[in-house]
N, C-alpha and C positions, 0 to 999 in steps of 0.2 A: 682433876682437881688442880694440878699444876698448870694446865693451860688457863683455867679460870683465874688463878692468881696472876699469871703473866698478862692476861688481857686486862685485868683490873689495874695492874701496875702501869701498863702502857697507856691506858685511858687516863689515869691520874697524871702521868708525865705529859701527855698531850695537853690537858687542861692547864697545867703549870706553864707550858711553853707558849700557849696562845695569849695574846694580849688580854688584859683584864677587862677592858672596855674599849669601845669604838674610837675614843679620842686618841688612844695610843697608836692606832693604826695610821692615822693621817696627820701626825705631826710632822712639821717641816724641820729638818735639821737647821740649827742656828747658822745664819750666814748664807744658806743656799739661795734664798730668794734674792738677796742683793747680788750674789754672784751671777745668777741667771740673767737678772735684768741688766747688769753691766755688760754681759757678753753680747748683748744685741748690738752694742756700739762697735765692738771688734769684729763681729761676724756678718753684719749686714751691709750690702752693697749701697744702701741709702746712707749709711753712716761713714765708717772709717775703712771698711775692708777693701782690700786691693782687688780690682776687677781687671783682667786682661782685656784690652780693647779689641784684640783680634778674635779671640775665642769666646769672650763674654763669660769665662769661668771666674767665679768669685773665690778668692783664696782667703779663708777665714784665718784669723791670727796674724795676718800681714796687714799693716796699716799703710794705706796710701797717704803719703805725706801731703799731697796736694788736696786731700779731703779733710785733713785734720785742721779745720779752721772754725772760728766762732759761727760764721754764716752757715756752714754746712751742719754743724751741730744744732742750730736753731731749726734748720729744715728737718732734720732727722728726728729731733725730740723737741716738739714745740710745747714746752711746759711753761705757761704764763702765770699759773697760780701755784699755791703751796699745798694743794691737795694731792700732788704727785711727787714722787721722789725727785730729789735734786742730785746732780752730779757735777763733779769737777775733775778734769783730766789734766795731768802734767806729763807731757811726753819728754823724756830725757833721751835725746838723740844727737850724736855727733858733738857731745859736751855742750849742748844748748837745751835749755828748757823752755818749753812752750806750754802755757797753761790756758785752758778754756773751760767755761762752765755754763750749765744750762741757765735759762733766763731766771728760774726760781731759786738759784742757789743764794743762800743767806749767810755762808760762812760757818754754819754750825756743823761740825763734823760728827757723824754718828759711827761711821766705819770707814776704814781706809786699808788698801793693800797695794802692793807693788807687783806688776806682772811683767815677765820678760816676753817681748814680742819681736817681731821682724818689721822693718820699715821699708817700704818700696819707694824709692826717690829716684825718679827719671831712669827707670830701668835697673837701678842698682838696689839690691836688697841687703840690708845690714841689721845687726842686732840693736835693740834699744829697750828701754824700760818705760812702762807707763804706770803712773801713780793714779789710782782711781779712788776718789773720795765720794762717799754716799751720805746724803742727808735725808732722813725719813720724811714722809709727808705729814703735814700737820693737820 
């Protein structure tokens, strides 16, 4: 009898812990989608990530200063219409600010954050900050 009560109690506890419906299982936490999509710029060798020329190793989180340009951003993320997210990046390095934005940037800010990164500049690696602004697709 005690085992039956324990089993019933465990079953009810299990039902209470499980999500009530399938929509709760696949909810994306707020800000995760923007965070992951912005990370492609910092971690991709086609965008801003530093790549060692001798070993071809890509160092994610280290921005190659020579790649941080409007022309390179346009090659990396060719967004000509407003159906895709728009980004604006401001790199604060060596007391200088350099701002670049995607072609579809309209100046309407939806979300912004500052990240601490490293910048590779002619073999020297130094600390910097990048301010990432995101504008949702229309």
